[in-house]
mmCIF file as gemmi writes it, N, C-alpha and C atoms, coordinates in Angstrom:
data_model
loop_
_atom_site.group_PDB
_atom_site.id
_atom_site.type_symbol
_atom_site.label_atom_id
_atom_site.label_alt_id
_atom_site.label_comp_id
_atom_site.label_asym_id
_atom_site.label_entity_id
_atom_site.label_seq_id
_atom_site.pdbx_PDB_ins_code
_atom_site.Cartn_x
_atom_site.Cartn_y
_atom_site.Cartn_z
_atom_site.occupancy
_atom_site.B_iso_or_equiv
_atom_site.pdbx_formal_charge
_atom_site.auth_seq_id
_atom_site.auth_asym_id
_atom_site.pdbx_PDB_model_num
ATOM 1 N N . MET Axp A 1 ? 80.31 27.28 90.124 1 0 ? 1 A 1
ATOM 2 C CA . MET Axp A 1 ? 79.212 27.758 89.316 1 0 ? 1 A 1
ATOM 3 C C . MET Axp A 1 ? 77.898 27.351 89.986 1 0 ? 1 A 1
ATOM 4 N N . LYS Axp A 2 ? 76.871 28.197 89.83 1 0 ? 2 A 1
ATOM 5 C CA . LYS Axp A 2 ? 75.574 27.933 90.437 1 0 ? 2 A 1
ATOM 6 C C . LYS Axp A 2 ? 74.507 27.716 89.372 1 0 ? 2 A 1
ATOM 7 N N . CYS Axp A 3 ? 73.519 26.91 89.725 1 0 ? 3 A 1
ATOM 8 C CA . CYS Axp A 3 ? 72.395 26.624 88.844 1 0 ? 3 A 1
ATOM 9 C C . CYS Axp A 3 ? 71.587 27.908 88.622 1 0 ? 3 A 1
ATOM 10 N N . VAL Axp A 4 ? 71.246 28.171 87.379 1 0 ? 4 A 1
ATOM 11 C CA . VAL Axp A 4 ? 70.475 29.379 87.061 1 0 ? 4 A 1
ATOM 12 C C . VAL Axp A 4 ? 69.016 29.242 87.497 1 0 ? 4 A 1
ATOM 13 N N . PHE Axp A 5 ? 68.557 28.023 87.785 1 0 ? 5 A 1
ATOM 14 C CA . PHE Axp A 5 ? 67.167 27.807 88.174 1 0 ? 5 A 1
ATOM 15 C C . PHE Axp A 5 ? 66.966 27.838 89.684 1 0 ? 5 A 1
ATOM 16 N N . CYS Axp A 6 ? 67.843 27.135 90.441 1 0 ? 6 A 1
ATOM 17 C CA . CYS Axp A 6 ? 67.614 27.027 91.883 1 0 ? 6 A 1
ATOM 18 C C . CYS Axp A 6 ? 68.767 27.557 92.731 1 0 ? 6 A 1
ATOM 19 N N . GLY Axp A 7 ? 69.901 27.87 92.104 1 0 ? 7 A 1
ATOM 20 C CA . GLY Axp A 7 ? 71.054 28.359 92.841 1 0 ? 7 A 1
ATOM 21 C C . GLY Axp A 7 ? 71.92 27.269 93.435 1 0 ? 7 A 1
ATOM 22 N N . GLY Axp A 8 ? 71.593 26.012 93.17 1 0 ? 8 A 1
ATOM 23 C CA . GLY Axp A 8 ? 72.378 24.891 93.687 1 0 ? 8 A 1
ATOM 24 C C . GLY Axp A 8 ? 73.748 24.791 93.028 1 0 ? 8 A 1
ATOM 25 N N . LYS Axp A 9 ? 74.599 23.947 93.594 1 0 ? 9 A 1
ATOM 26 C CA . LYS Axp A 9 ? 75.948 23.745 93.068 1 0 ? 9 A 1
ATOM 27 C C . LYS Axp A 9 ? 75.884 22.914 91.786 1 0 ? 9 A 1
ATOM 28 N N . VAL Axp A 10 ? 76.61 23.357 90.771 1 0 ? 10 A 1
ATOM 29 C CA . VAL Axp A 10 ? 76.657 22.677 89.48 1 0 ? 10 A 1
ATOM 30 C C . VAL Axp A 10 ? 77.995 21.966 89.354 1 0 ? 10 A 1
ATOM 31 N N . GLU Axp A 11 ? 77.949 20.718 88.854 1 0 ? 11 A 1
ATOM 32 C CA . GLU Axp A 11 ? 79.175 19.942 88.69 1 0 ? 11 A 1
ATOM 33 C C . GLU Axp A 11 ? 79.194 19.26 87.33 1 0 ? 11 A 1
ATOM 34 N N . PRO Axp A 12 ? 80.387 19.066 86.772 1 0 ? 12 A 1
ATOM 35 C CA . PRO Axp A 12 ? 80.484 18.409 85.466 1 0 ? 12 A 1
ATOM 36 C C . PRO Axp A 12 ? 80.173 16.915 85.591 1 0 ? 12 A 1
ATOM 37 N N . ARG Axp A 13 ? 79.4 16.41 84.635 1 0 ? 13 A 1
ATOM 38 C CA . ARG Axp A 13 ? 79.059 14.987 84.568 1 0 ? 13 A 1
ATOM 39 C C . ARG Axp A 13 ? 78.829 14.604 83.116 1 0 ? 13 A 1
ATOM 40 N N . GLU Axp A 14 ? 78.803 13.315 82.875 1 0 ? 14 A 1
ATOM 41 C CA . GLU Axp A 14 ? 78.388 12.807 81.579 1 0 ? 14 A 1
ATOM 42 C C . GLU Axp A 14 ? 76.968 12.276 81.746 1 0 ? 14 A 1
ATOM 43 N N . VAL Axp A 15 ? 76.079 12.684 80.842 1 0 ? 15 A 1
ATOM 44 C CA . VAL Axp A 15 ? 74.66 12.336 80.942 1 0 ? 15 A 1
ATOM 45 C C . VAL Axp A 15 ? 74.178 11.711 79.643 1 0 ? 15 A 1
ATOM 46 N N . THR Axp A 16 ? 72.956 11.204 79.673 1 0 ? 16 A 1
ATOM 47 C CA . THR Axp A 16 ? 72.308 10.703 78.47 1 0 ? 16 A 1
ATOM 48 C C . THR Axp A 16 ? 71.311 11.75 78.006 1 0 ? 16 A 1
ATOM 49 N N . PHE Axp A 17 ? 71.453 12.184 76.777 1 0 ? 17 A 1
ATOM 50 C CA . PHE Axp A 17 ? 70.568 13.174 76.178 1 0 ? 17 A 1
ATOM 51 C C . PHE Axp A 17 ? 69.456 12.421 75.445 1 0 ? 17 A 1
ATOM 52 N N . VAL Axp A 18 ? 68.205 12.781 75.714 1 0 ? 18 A 1
ATOM 53 C CA . VAL Axp A 18 ? 67.053 12.141 75.084 1 0 ? 18 A 1
ATOM 54 C C . VAL Axp A 18 ? 66.456 13.105 74.071 1 0 ? 18 A 1
ATOM 55 N N . TYR Axp A 19 ? 66.262 12.617 72.857 1 0 ? 19 A 1
ATOM 56 C CA . TYR Axp A 19 ? 65.716 13.439 71.777 1 0 ? 19 A 1
ATOM 57 C C . TYR Axp A 19 ? 64.412 12.826 71.291 1 0 ? 19 A 1
ATOM 58 N N . ASP Axp A 20 ? 63.39 13.648 71.14 1 0 ? 20 A 1
ATOM 59 C CA . ASP Axp A 20 ? 62.086 13.192 70.656 1 0 ? 20 A 1
ATOM 60 C C . ASP Axp A 20 ? 61.584 14.174 69.615 1 0 ? 20 A 1
ATOM 61 N N . GLU Axp A 21 ? 61.326 13.65 68.438 1 0 ? 21 A 1
ATOM 62 C CA . GLU Axp A 21 ? 60.719 14.473 67.386 1 0 ? 21 A 1
ATOM 63 C C . GLU Axp A 21 ? 59.587 13.68 66.777 1 0 ? 21 A 1
ATOM 64 N N . ASP Axp A 22 ? 58.378 14.103 67.055 1 0 ? 22 A 1
ATOM 65 C CA . ASP Axp A 22 ? 57.173 13.446 66.536 1 0 ? 22 A 1
ATOM 66 C C . ASP Axp A 22 ? 57.134 11.954 66.86 1 0 ? 22 A 1
ATOM 67 N N . GLY Axp A 23 ? 57.494 11.602 68.093 1 0 ? 23 A 1
ATOM 68 C CA . GLY Axp A 23 ? 57.458 10.206 68.51 1 0 ? 23 A 1
ATOM 69 C C . GLY Axp A 23 ? 58.645 9.379 68.068 1 0 ? 23 A 1
ATOM 70 N N . ASP Axp A 24 ? 59.609 9.987 67.405 1 0 ? 24 A 1
ATOM 71 C CA . ASP Axp A 24 ? 60.836 9.309 66.988 1 0 ? 24 A 1
ATOM 72 C C . ASP Axp A 24 ? 61.898 9.632 68.028 1 0 ? 24 A 1
ATOM 73 N N . TYR Axp A 25 ? 62.216 8.669 68.885 1 0 ? 25 A 1
ATOM 74 C CA . TYR Axp A 25 ? 63.134 8.885 69.997 1 0 ? 25 A 1
ATOM 75 C C . TYR Axp A 25 ? 64.516 8.339 69.695 1 0 ? 25 A 1
ATOM 76 N N . PHE Axp A 26 ? 65.52 9.026 70.22 1 0 ? 26 A 1
ATOM 77 C CA . PHE Axp A 26 ? 66.837 8.417 70.311 1 0 ? 26 A 1
ATOM 78 C C . PHE Axp A 26 ? 67.598 9.018 71.472 1 0 ? 26 A 1
ATOM 79 N N . PHE Axp A 27 ? 68.6 8.283 71.91 1 0 ? 27 A 1
ATOM 80 C CA . PHE Axp A 27 ? 69.393 8.656 73.072 1 0 ? 27 A 1
ATOM 81 C C . PHE Axp A 27 ? 70.842 8.84 72.642 1 0 ? 27 A 1
ATOM 82 N N . ILE Axp A 28 ? 71.488 9.825 73.221 1 0 ? 28 A 1
ATOM 83 C CA . ILE Axp A 28 ? 72.922 10.018 73.001 1 0 ? 28 A 1
ATOM 84 C C . ILE Axp A 28 ? 73.576 9.921 74.377 1 0 ? 28 A 1
ATOM 85 N N . GLU Axp A 29 ? 74.409 8.899 74.557 1 0 ? 29 A 1
ATOM 86 C CA . GLU Axp A 29 ? 75.045 8.657 75.853 1 0 ? 29 A 1
ATOM 87 C C . GLU Axp A 29 ? 76.366 9.396 75.973 1 0 ? 29 A 1
ATOM 88 N N . ASN Axp A 30 ? 76.805 9.564 77.209 1 0 ? 30 A 1
ATOM 89 C CA . ASN Axp A 30 ? 78.122 10.131 77.543 1 0 ? 30 A 1
ATOM 90 C C . ASN Axp A 30 ? 78.298 11.563 77.052 1 0 ? 30 A 1
ATOM 91 N N . VAL Axp A 31 ? 77.249 12.362 77.188 1 0 ? 31 A 1
ATOM 92 C CA . VAL Axp A 31 ? 77.291 13.762 76.76 1 0 ? 31 A 1
ATOM 93 C C . VAL Axp A 31 ? 77.787 14.616 77.925 1 0 ? 31 A 1
ATOM 94 N N . PRO Axp A 32 ? 78.837 15.415 77.724 1 0 ? 32 A 1
ATOM 95 C CA . PRO Axp A 32 ? 79.317 16.28 78.806 1 0 ? 32 A 1
ATOM 96 C C . PRO Axp A 32 ? 78.293 17.378 79.117 1 0 ? 32 A 1
ATOM 97 N N . ALA Axp A 33 ? 78.029 17.558 80.411 1 0 ? 33 A 1
ATOM 98 C CA . ALA Axp A 33 ? 77.044 18.555 80.842 1 0 ? 33 A 1
ATOM 99 C C . ALA Axp A 33 ? 77.442 19.09 82.208 1 0 ? 33 A 1
ATOM 100 N N . GLU Axp A 34 ? 76.835 20.194 82.574 1 0 ? 34 A 1
ATOM 101 C CA . GLU Axp A 34 ? 76.912 20.718 83.925 1 0 ? 34 A 1
ATOM 102 C C . GLU Axp A 34 ? 75.572 20.364 84.561 1 0 ? 34 A 1
ATOM 103 N N . VAL Axp A 35 ? 75.595 19.647 85.699 1 0 ? 35 A 1
ATOM 104 C CA . VAL Axp A 35 ? 74.367 19.161 86.317 1 0 ? 35 A 1
ATOM 105 C C . VAL Axp A 35 ? 74.251 19.717 87.733 1 0 ? 35 A 1
ATOM 106 N N . CYS Axp A 36 ? 73.079 20.249 88.05 1 0 ? 36 A 1
ATOM 107 C CA . CYS Axp A 36 ? 72.829 20.794 89.385 1 0 ? 36 A 1
ATOM 108 C C . CYS Axp A 36 ? 72.646 19.643 90.363 1 0 ? 36 A 1
ATOM 109 N N . SER Axp A 37 ? 73.394 19.672 91.461 1 0 ? 37 A 1
ATOM 110 C CA . SER Axp A 37 ? 73.298 18.622 92.468 1 0 ? 37 A 1
ATOM 111 C C . SER Axp A 37 ? 72.023 18.759 93.299 1 0 ? 37 A 1
ATOM 112 N N . GLN Axp A 38 ? 71.368 19.905 93.208 1 0 ? 38 A 1
ATOM 113 C CA . GLN Axp A 38 ? 70.148 20.128 93.989 1 0 ? 38 A 1
ATOM 114 C C . GLN Axp A 38 ? 68.883 19.774 93.205 1 0 ? 38 A 1
ATOM 115 N N . CYS Axp A 39 ? 68.73 20.322 91.997 1 0 ? 39 A 1
ATOM 116 C CA . CYS Axp A 39 ? 67.486 20.104 91.237 1 0 ? 39 A 1
ATOM 117 C C . CYS Axp A 39 ? 67.663 19.185 90.029 1 0 ? 39 A 1
ATOM 118 N N . GLY Axp A 40 ? 68.915 18.876 89.651 1 0 ? 40 A 1
ATOM 119 C CA . GLY Axp A 40 ? 69.166 17.957 88.546 1 0 ? 40 A 1
ATOM 120 C C . GLY Axp A 40 ? 69.141 18.593 87.162 1 0 ? 40 A 1
ATOM 121 N N . GLU Axp A 41 ? 68.939 19.902 87.095 1 0 ? 41 A 1
ATOM 122 C CA . GLU Axp A 41 ? 68.91 20.593 85.796 1 0 ? 41 A 1
ATOM 123 C C . GLU Axp A 41 ? 70.23 20.376 85.068 1 0 ? 41 A 1
ATOM 124 N N . LYS Axp A 42 ? 70.145 20.061 83.767 1 0 ? 42 A 1
ATOM 125 C CA . LYS Axp A 42 ? 71.338 19.837 82.943 1 0 ? 42 A 1
ATOM 126 C C . LYS Axp A 42 ? 71.544 21.037 82.028 1 0 ? 42 A 1
ATOM 127 N N . THR Axp A 43 ? 72.779 21.49 81.935 1 0 ? 43 A 1
ATOM 128 C CA . THR Axp A 43 ? 73.141 22.587 81.044 1 0 ? 43 A 1
ATOM 129 C C . THR Axp A 43 ? 74.279 22.109 80.149 1 0 ? 43 A 1
ATOM 130 N N . PHE Axp A 44 ? 74.158 22.406 78.848 1 0 ? 44 A 1
ATOM 131 C CA . PHE Axp A 44 ? 75.173 22.004 77.88 1 0 ? 44 A 1
ATOM 132 C C . PHE Axp A 44 ? 75.879 23.237 77.347 1 0 ? 44 A 1
ATOM 133 N N . SER Axp A 45 ? 77.167 23.094 77.071 1 0 ? 45 A 1
ATOM 134 C CA . SER Axp A 45 ? 77.925 24.207 76.495 1 0 ? 45 A 1
ATOM 135 C C . SER Axp A 45 ? 77.416 24.471 75.078 1 0 ? 45 A 1
ATOM 136 N N . PRO Axp A 46 ? 77.663 25.668 74.55 1 0 ? 46 A 1
ATOM 137 C CA . PRO Axp A 46 ? 77.266 25.945 73.164 1 0 ? 46 A 1
ATOM 138 C C . PRO Axp A 46 ? 77.859 24.941 72.169 1 0 ? 46 A 1
ATOM 139 N N . LYS Axp A 47 ? 79.106 24.535 72.378 1 0 ? 47 A 1
ATOM 140 C CA . LYS Axp A 47 ? 79.751 23.577 71.472 1 0 ? 47 A 1
ATOM 141 C C . LYS Axp A 47 ? 79.03 22.228 71.511 1 0 ? 47 A 1
ATOM 142 N N . VAL Axp A 48 ? 78.713 21.747 72.712 1 0 ? 48 A 1
ATOM 143 C CA . VAL Axp A 48 ? 78.012 20.47 72.852 1 0 ? 48 A 1
ATOM 144 C C . VAL Axp A 48 ? 76.61 20.579 72.261 1 0 ? 48 A 1
ATOM 145 N N . THR Axp A 49 ? 75.935 21.686 72.507 1 0 ? 49 A 1
ATOM 146 C CA . THR Axp A 49 ? 74.593 21.899 71.959 1 0 ? 49 A 1
ATOM 147 C C . THR Axp A 49 ? 74.619 21.851 70.436 1 0 ? 49 A 1
ATOM 148 N N . ASP Axp A 50 ? 75.577 22.509 69.832 1 0 ? 50 A 1
ATOM 149 C CA . ASP Axp A 50 ? 75.709 22.49 68.37 1 0 ? 50 A 1
ATOM 150 C C . ASP Axp A 50 ? 75.912 21.065 67.856 1 0 ? 50 A 1
ATOM 151 N N . GLU Axp A 51 ? 76.724 20.288 68.56 1 0 ? 51 A 1
ATOM 152 C CA . GLU Axp A 51 ? 76.981 18.907 68.149 1 0 ? 51 A 1
ATOM 153 C C . GLU Axp A 51 ? 75.73 18.037 68.325 1 0 ? 51 A 1
ATOM 154 N N . LEU Axp A 52 ? 74.977 18.248 69.397 1 0 ? 52 A 1
ATOM 155 C CA . LEU Axp A 52 ? 73.73 17.503 69.601 1 0 ? 52 A 1
ATOM 156 C C . LEU Axp A 52 ? 72.736 17.787 68.478 1 0 ? 52 A 1
ATOM 157 N N . ILE Axp A 53 ? 72.63 19.031 68.071 1 0 ? 53 A 1
ATOM 158 C CA . ILE Axp A 53 ? 71.744 19.403 66.964 1 0 ? 53 A 1
ATOM 159 C C . ILE Axp A 53 ? 72.207 18.738 65.673 1 0 ? 53 A 1
ATOM 160 N N . ARG Axp A 54 ? 73.513 18.751 65.437 1 0 ? 54 A 1
ATOM 161 C CA . ARG Axp A 54 ? 74.064 18.111 64.239 1 0 ? 54 A 1
ATOM 162 C C . ARG Axp A 54 ? 73.751 16.617 64.234 1 0 ? 54 A 1
ATOM 163 N N . LEU Axp A 55 ? 73.929 15.961 65.379 1 0 ? 55 A 1
ATOM 164 C CA . LEU Axp A 55 ? 73.651 14.524 65.473 1 0 ? 55 A 1
ATOM 165 C C . LEU Axp A 55 ? 72.164 14.231 65.282 1 0 ? 55 A 1
ATOM 166 N N . ALA Axp A 56 ? 71.305 15.1 65.799 1 0 ? 56 A 1
ATOM 167 C CA . ALA Axp A 56 ? 69.856 14.895 65.683 1 0 ? 56 A 1
ATOM 168 C C . ALA Axp A 56 ? 69.393 14.965 64.236 1 0 ? 56 A 1
ATOM 169 N N . LYS Axp A 57 ? 70.08 15.724 63.413 1 0 ? 57 A 1
ATOM 170 C CA . LYS Axp A 57 ? 69.681 15.892 62.015 1 0 ? 57 A 1
ATOM 171 C C . LYS Axp A 57 ? 70.219 14.798 61.099 1 0 ? 57 A 1
ATOM 172 N N . ARG Axp A 58 ? 71.206 14.032 61.571 1 0 ? 58 A 1
ATOM 173 C CA . ARG Axp A 58 ? 71.82 13.004 60.738 1 0 ? 58 A 1
ATOM 174 C C . ARG Axp A 58 ? 71.237 11.646 61.035 1 0 ? 58 A 1
ATOM 175 N N . LYS Axp A 59 ? 71.166 10.828 60.044 1 0 ? 59 A 1
ATOM 176 C CA . LYS Axp A 59 ? 70.731 9.443 60.216 1 0 ? 59 A 1
ATOM 177 C C . LYS Axp A 59 ? 71.978 8.577 60.351 1 0 ? 59 A 1
ATOM 178 N N . LEU Axp A 60 ? 72.434 8.426 61.583 1 0 ? 60 A 1
ATOM 179 C CA . LEU Axp A 60 ? 73.638 7.65 61.85 1 0 ? 60 A 1
ATOM 180 C C . LEU Axp A 60 ? 73.283 6.247 62.306 1 0 ? 60 A 1
ATOM 181 N N . LYS Axp A 61 ? 74.213 5.337 62.155 1 0 ? 61 A 1
ATOM 182 C CA . LYS Axp A 61 ? 74.03 3.988 62.658 1 0 ? 61 A 1
ATOM 183 C C . LYS Axp A 61 ? 74.231 4.035 64.175 1 0 ? 61 A 1
ATOM 184 N N . PRO Axp A 62 ? 73.24 3.583 64.948 1 0 ? 62 A 1
ATOM 185 C CA . PRO Axp A 62 ? 73.376 3.644 66.401 1 0 ? 62 A 1
ATOM 186 C C . PRO Axp A 62 ? 74.429 2.673 66.93 1 0 ? 62 A 1
ATOM 187 N N . ALA Axp A 63 ? 75.007 3.013 68.074 1 0 ? 63 A 1
ATOM 188 C CA . ALA Axp A 63 ? 75.986 2.14 68.72 1 0 ? 63 A 1
ATOM 189 C C . ALA Axp A 63 ? 75.315 0.859 69.205 1 0 ? 63 A 1
ATOM 190 N N . ARG Axp A 64 ? 74.043 0.967 69.595 1 0 ? 64 A 1
ATOM 191 C CA . ARG Axp A 64 ? 73.262 -0.186 70.019 1 0 ? 64 A 1
ATOM 192 C C . ARG Axp A 64 ? 71.789 0.193 70.025 1 0 ? 64 A 1
ATOM 193 N N . ARG Axp A 65 ? 70.92 -0.791 70.122 1 0 ? 65 A 1
ATOM 194 C CA . ARG Axp A 65 ? 69.474 -0.567 70.201 1 0 ? 65 A 1
ATOM 195 C C . ARG Axp A 65 ? 68.956 -1.18 71.499 1 0 ? 65 A 1
ATOM 196 N N . VAL Axp A 66 ? 67.919 -0.566 72.067 1 0 ? 66 A 1
ATOM 197 C CA . VAL Axp A 66 ? 67.287 -1.102 73.267 1 0 ? 66 A 1
ATOM 198 C C . VAL Axp A 66 ? 65.778 -1.181 73.035 1 0 ? 66 A 1
ATOM 199 N N . GLU Axp A 67 ? 65.16 -2.132 73.686 1 0 ? 67 A 1
ATOM 200 C CA . GLU Axp A 67 ? 63.707 -2.252 73.629 1 0 ? 67 A 1
ATOM 201 C C . GLU Axp A 67 ? 63.156 -1.715 74.943 1 0 ? 67 A 1
ATOM 202 N N . VAL Axp A 68 ? 62.177 -0.832 74.86 1 0 ? 68 A 1
ATOM 203 C CA . VAL Axp A 68 ? 61.638 -0.171 76.039 1 0 ? 68 A 1
ATOM 204 C C . VAL Axp A 68 ? 60.133 -0.398 76.113 1 0 ? 68 A 1
ATOM 205 N N . PRO Axp A 69 ? 59.635 -0.91 77.247 1 0 ? 69 A 1
ATOM 206 C CA . PRO Axp A 69 ? 58.187 -1.044 77.373 1 0 ? 69 A 1
ATOM 207 C C . PRO Axp A 69 ? 57.546 0.336 77.507 1 0 ? 69 A 1
ATOM 208 N N . VAL Axp A 70 ? 56.38 0.5 76.914 1 0 ? 70 A 1
ATOM 209 C CA . VAL Axp A 70 ? 55.665 1.776 76.963 1 0 ? 70 A 1
ATOM 210 C C . VAL Axp A 70 ? 54.299 1.538 77.586 1 0 ? 70 A 1
ATOM 211 N N . PHE Axp A 71 ? 53.971 2.336 78.587 1 0 ? 71 A 1
ATOM 212 C CA . PHE Axp A 71 ? 52.687 2.235 79.267 1 0 ? 71 A 1
ATOM 213 C C . PHE Axp A 71 ? 51.899 3.516 79.028 1 0 ? 71 A 1
ATOM 214 N N . ASP Axp A 72 ? 50.588 3.383 78.969 1 0 ? 72 A 1
ATOM 215 C CA . ASP Axp A 72 ? 49.706 4.541 78.813 1 0 ? 72 A 1
ATOM 216 C C . ASP Axp A 72 ? 49.064 4.818 80.159 1 0 ? 72 A 1
ATOM 217 N N . TYR Axp A 73 ? 49.388 5.926 80.762 1 0 ? 73 A 1
ATOM 218 C CA . TYR Axp A 73 ? 48.891 6.29 82.075 1 0 ? 73 A 1
ATOM 219 C C . TYR Axp A 73 ? 47.365 6.261 82.123 1 0 ? 73 A 1
ATOM 220 N N . ALA Axp A 74 ? 46.711 6.79 81.089 1 0 ? 74 A 1
ATOM 221 C CA . ALA Axp A 74 ? 45.249 6.864 81.06 1 0 ? 74 A 1
ATOM 222 C C . ALA Axp A 74 ? 44.606 5.483 81.07 1 0 ? 74 A 1
ATOM 223 N N . ILE Axp A 75 ? 45.279 4.491 80.538 1 0 ? 75 A 1
ATOM 224 C CA . ILE Axp A 75 ? 44.74 3.137 80.493 1 0 ? 75 A 1
ATOM 225 C C . ILE Axp A 75 ? 45.138 2.34 81.731 1 0 ? 75 A 1
ATOM 226 N N . GLN Axp A 76 ? 46.362 2.543 82.217 1 0 ? 76 A 1
ATOM 227 C CA . GLN Axp A 76 ? 46.909 1.722 83.303 1 0 ? 76 A 1
ATOM 228 C C . GLN Axp A 76 ? 46.401 2.105 84.693 1 0 ? 76 A 1
ATOM 229 N N . VAL Axp A 77 ? 46.096 3.371 84.902 1 0 ? 77 A 1
ATOM 230 C CA . VAL Axp A 77 ? 45.728 3.84 86.239 1 0 ? 77 A 1
ATOM 231 C C . VAL Axp A 77 ? 44.235 3.617 86.476 1 0 ? 77 A 1
ATOM 232 N N . ILE Axp A 78 ? 43.944 2.919 87.558 1 0 ? 78 A 1
ATOM 233 C CA . ILE Axp A 78 ? 42.557 2.689 87.931 1 0 ? 78 A 1
ATOM 234 C C . ILE Axp A 78 ? 42.213 3.708 89.01 1 0 ? 78 A 1
ATOM 235 N N . LEU Axp A 79 ? 41.257 4.533 88.728 1 0 ? 79 A 1
ATOM 236 C CA . LEU Axp A 79 ? 40.877 5.579 89.682 1 0 ? 79 A 1
ATOM 237 C C . LEU Axp A 79 ? 39.832 5.104 90.657 1 0 ? 79 A 1
């Protein structure tokens, strides 16, 4: 199979899906996807996409929590 964006070779992998809604972030790990080895574009099957949407709408107990530092580019970069 070829990437619809760049024509590169696509291979099955498990990836981390990042969801952001109004600054409310969460991650879903080990999501099956087709990933382009050339440009990195991720494609999900319709079944996986439906499940990701279902998970995004539910308030589930996370498997774990992580703390992530956040930087503001406009403040941090000295021109």
